[in-house]
N, C-alpha and C positions, 0 to 999 in steps of 0.2 A: 357394676361396671368397674373395670380396672382403672386405677389411678394412673395419671400420666407419669412416666418414668422421668425423674429429675436428675440434674447433674450431680446433686448431693448423693443420690442413691447410687449412681454409677461410680462415684468416687469411693463410696464405702465398699462396693462389691470388688473394686480393683485394689483396695487397700492403699490408696494414694489420696492426696489432698484435692480439694475442689480446684485449686489453682492449677495443679498438674493437668487435670482434665480440660480446663479452659485453654491451657497452652496447646494441648494436643488438638483440640477442636479448631484452634486458630493456626494450625500447621507450624507451630513454633516448637520444634523438637530438640533444639540445641541443648537443653538442660534435662532431657528425658532419655533414659537408657533405652537401648533397642529392646531389651526384655520387657520393660514397662510399656513401651509403645505396642508391642505385640499383645500384651495382656489387656490393655485398654481396647484395642481393636476387637479382641475376642469377646469381651464383655458387652461392648456396644452392639456387636452383631447378635449376640445371644438375647439381649434385651430389646433388640429392634429399636434402639434409642435414636430419636431425631431431635437435635437441638433446636430451640426457638431462636432462629437467626435474628429476628427483629429485636428480641430482648438483648441478645448479645451485642448488637450494634449500639443500642442505647447505653449499655454499660461500658463499652470500649471506646477508646479514642479512634479506633479504626472501624469503618463500616463494612469492609471487605467488598466494596463496590468500586468499579472503574467505569468512567464515562468514555465512550468512543464515538466521535463524530466522523462519519464517512461522507465523501464528496458526492457519490452517486451509487446507490445500491443496485441499480440496474446493470452496472458495469461488472463483468466477472472479476475484475481486479479486486473490487471491494469485498466480494465473497471470499476470495483467497486471503486477503489481508485480515479479515475478521476471523477466519479459521485459524490462521497462524497465531494471532495474539490471544484468542480465546483459549486455545489449548494450553498455552503457557500460564495464563492467569488462573484458569480453573484448576490446574494442577497445583498452583500455589494457594488455593483456597479463596479465590476472588470470583465474583460474578461480574459479568460485563453488561452494561446498559449501552445501547447504541442508537444513533439517530442518523437520518439521511438529510444532509443539507440541500440536496438537489443543486449543488454548486451555487447556492445563494448565500452570501455573507450574512444576511439578516437571519435566515433560518439557522445557520451554523451558530451564531451568537446566542440566539434564543435557546437552542438545545444545550449549549454549554452552561448557560445560566441555570437551566433546569437541573443539570447534573450537579452543579455546585450547591443548589438548594437541597438536594438529596444527600449532601455531605459525602460525595465520592472521595475515595482516597487518592485519586489521580485521574489524569486525562490523557487519552491518545487521540490526536487530531490529524485527520487527512484533510488539511485546510483548503478552503476555497481561494486563499490568497488575499481576501478582502478584509481580514481582521488582524493584521500583523501587530498593531499597537495594542489591541485588546489582549492578544495572546501573551505579549510581553508583560502586560500589566498583571495578568493572572500569575505568571511566573514570579513576578516581583512580590506578590502577595503570599508567596510560599507554597503555592499549589504545585505538586509534582506534575509535570506535563512533558509529553514527548510528541514530536511531529513524525508522522509515518508517511514516507514517500515524498511528501511535499514540504520543502524547506522554506525558511524565510530568505529573502534576497540578502546578499552580502555576507557579513561575518556570522558565524554560528553563535547564536545567543540562546537557543533552546536545544535540548537533546533532540537529535534528528537521525532517522534512518532513511537512506535513499538508495537508488540503483545507479549504476555507472552509465547514465544516459548519454553524456557527451562522448565518452569513449565508444559506446555502442553505435551512435550515429556516425562517427568517423569510420568505424569498421564497415558499416553498411555502404557508405560512399566508396570506400576503398575496394570492397568486393565488387560493386557494380562497375567501377572503372576497370578493374582487372578482367571482368567479363566482356568488356568492349563497349559498354553503353557510354555514349558521348554526351547526352543531356540528361541530367538527374534532377528531378523536381521534388520538393517537399510539400506534402499536402496535409492540411489541418482544418478542423472545424473552427479554429480560432484558439490562440494560445492564452489570451487574457493574462491573468495573474498566476496561472497554474505552473508552478516551477518545473515539474518534469518536462512539460511541453517546451518551455523556454530553454531548458538545458539541451533537449534534443535538437531544437532549432539551432542553437549556438554550435553544437557539435557538427551539424550538417554544414553550416556556413563556413566554419573553419576548415572542414575537409574540402569543400568546393574551392576555397581560396588556395589551398595547398596543393590539391591534386588535379585541379582543372584550371590551370593558369589562363587568365584573360576572360574567364566566364563569370557572369553575375549569378548569384544564387537565385533559384527559381522557386519562390514561395507562393503557393496557391492556398488562400484561405477562403472558405465558403461558409455560408450560413446553413447549418443542417436543418433548420426549421423552414427554410424556403424551398418549395418544390422545384426540382430541376437544377438547384444551385450547384450541387456536386457534379452532375453530368455536364453542366456548362463549363465548370472549371477544368474538368478532364478534357473536354473537346478543345478548349483554348490551348492547353498544353500540347495535345497531339497535333493540332493544326499549325502551331508555331514552328515546329521543326520537322517538316514532312520527310526530309531525306536523311534523317539521323536515327540511330538506334537510341531509344529513349527508355528511361526508367523512373519509377515512382517510389519515394520513401514515405510511408504513411506514419503519422505521429503516434497512432495507437490502434487497438483492435476495433473500436467502434468506427473510426474513420475508415479503416480497411473494409468493413462491411459495406459502407456507403460507396466506396470506390469500386469494389468488385461488382456490386450491383449495377453501377453506372457503366462499367466496362462491358458487362454481359449484355446489357440493353443495347450498347453500341456495337455489339458483336466484335469486340476487340479481344484477341487472344493474348494471353500472357506467355512470356517465354523469350524467344530470340528478339522479336521486334520491339517488345515492350516488357521490360523487367519490372518486378514488383517485390518490395520488402516492406514489412510492417513491424512496428513494435507490438508486443504482446503475442506470444506464441500460443494462441488458444487452440484447443484440440481439433476443431473443425478445419483449421488451416492445412492439416495433414491429409484431410479427406477430399479436398477439392481437386479438380483436374484443370490445370496442373496443381501440385502441392505448392503452398505459398511459403517462400523464405521468410523467416521471422526472427525477431530478437526475443529470446526467452528471458523474462525478468523473474527474479526470485521473490515474487509477490507474497507468497505465504511466509517466507523467511523474513521479509521486511516486517510483517506483523509480529512474528515471534521475537525478533530482535528488539522491536519497539517495546514489547511487553517486558522483556528482560531489563531494558534500560529504565523503564518506569519502576519496576520492582526495586532496582538498585536505589532509586531516588526515595521511594517510600520507606525502605528499610534502613536507610542510612541513619547513623546516630544523630540525634537532634543537635543542631548547631554546626554539623560538618558541612563545609562548603565544597561542593563538587563542581568542577568546571563543566560547561556545556560541551557535549561530545557529538561529533558527526561521524556516522558509520556509513560507508558506501559499499554496497554489495555488488559483486560482479554480475554482468549479463552475458548471455551467450548467443551468438548468431547461428541459427540453424538453416543451412542451405537446402533448398528444394528446387523443383523444376521451374518455378516462376522466374528464376534468374539463370540464364544459359550462357556459358562461357564460349567465346568464339576465338579470341586471341588476346594476348597480353599487350597492354599499352604502357 
């Protein structure tokens, strides 16, 4: 039986030190020439060498593991976020461990504790909003951490990547007013402590105050777990303004699914009489009749940027103090037939 190929044997075949091979395996090429990298790659390929990652982690101050806590894995946003951050981290030689908090702060905290017990090199958190003090404590302990899409309220204290939610909500209201819709309502399953939802609501309220003088913001929050709650909220809005052109702004794609189902059951058509825009431009929105106007968020890029910020933290020289950074990525409003222009106001 063939003996297992060792790192020492690979080093001898390459004519370099064991340390050089170790640096190569940990993707630290700064002190290795391009010619040497090419030679190491060729020898490793010819020997079919597979390093013992567990042993590497025990010997190194780095485990090459990243913990990622997601708010809701059933939401397509989470899949795109995970895809973006995984591609960046895996290319840098890291593996990603992820968990689903189910939007429950207790589950989120337990998952993070598990990651820390496994000595992850850093954390990316799509937070529930219920563990702000705990996350700040983790940062104070020196653990590299980045928040993806969901920020802490107030001043930026932890590296964060978000989308331009407030501006996008304003753009939605402005477009609906331009189309001639006179009553615009904001629908949500409940914003709770989830910052993107709160930012979108704030953007909507500011736009109503500025673009619809004298009107009060129309916020419809329903319990998604209660049968008929969404349909009842929709009916209440439609009945409240029978003689006006109305429009709905949905907080996200999941809420949009509930709303469209309720509107179809009520045999209410989207378009001239009832406009409709949602955050999250999921692929099926283009396929419906009519097509649904939607805000396209850079979900995958949010994940990629969060990963890059985390790598910057992990690879910073020991003792270097880096200020917390907030990166806001633009969103784009895609207009389709669910919003119909009649006249300018």
